[in-house]
N, C-alpha and C positions, 0 to 999 in steps of 0.2 A: 237425095242423101248421097254424099260422097263415100268413098271406100273407108276413109279414116273414121267417119261417123258410124258406119256399119260395123267395123271391127270393135270400136269402143262400146257400142250397144250390145254386142253379142259375145264379147270376150268372156272366157271362163277358165277355170284352173282345176288341176287335180291336186290332191294332197302331196303327191310325190314331186310335183314341179316346184313347190315352195322350197323344198330341201335342195333341189337341183340348182335353183337360182342362187340361193345363199352360197352354195359350194362353188359354183362357177364364177361368181363375182367376188368371192372371198369376204362376204358380209354376213351379218346375223340379224336379219329383219323379221318382224312378225308377218303373218299372212296379210294383215291389213296394210302394213307398210310396203310390202312387195306389190300389192295391187295398186296402191297409190303411186309408187314409183313407175310402174308400167303404164298406168293411165296418163301420168304427166309426160312420160317419154313419148307416147303415141300422140298426145295432144299438141306437142311442140310444133311450131310453124316450120321448122327446118327438117322435120322427119320425112324420109322417103319410104314408100311402100312398094315392093316389087313382088310379083307372084312368080315363083319358080316351082314347077311341078305342082305338088299338092299343098305347098306352104306359102305363107306371106312372110317376107323378110322385111322387118320394119327397122330401119337404121336411123339412129339419132346421133348426129355428130356432137351435139351439145352435151349429152350424157355419156357419150363414148360407148354406147351399147347397141346391140342388135337384138330385137325380140323376134323369135320364130313362132308363128301361129299357124295352126292347121287351117287351111282355107275352107274346108267343109264344115268343121265343128266349131271353129273359132277358139279352140283350146290352145292355151299357151303351151308350147313344147319346151322351150328353153330361152335363156337370155345369155348372150355372149358379149365379152368385151370386143370392141372393134380393134382389129389388129393394126399395129403401126402407131398406136397412141401410148404415150408414156403415162402411167398412172401414179407415179411417185410425186 
């Protein structure tokens, strides 16, 4: 099993992270929609996963977002827009 499959199998969320993701991305999605967005983001063929310290940084240039996941618990910490991308 590769790292992407391990992350997808074990990924989990806290109630607070849903609010954080909506705020940081400037969206208003339900918990189910956020989970679907993150799943599709990680599943994409162009995604890169790097481990720095205790976190995985999962970058998806197609969705223009980076998902930060704790490498021990696989808990989503946050989602950020990739800098240098125009979202208009």
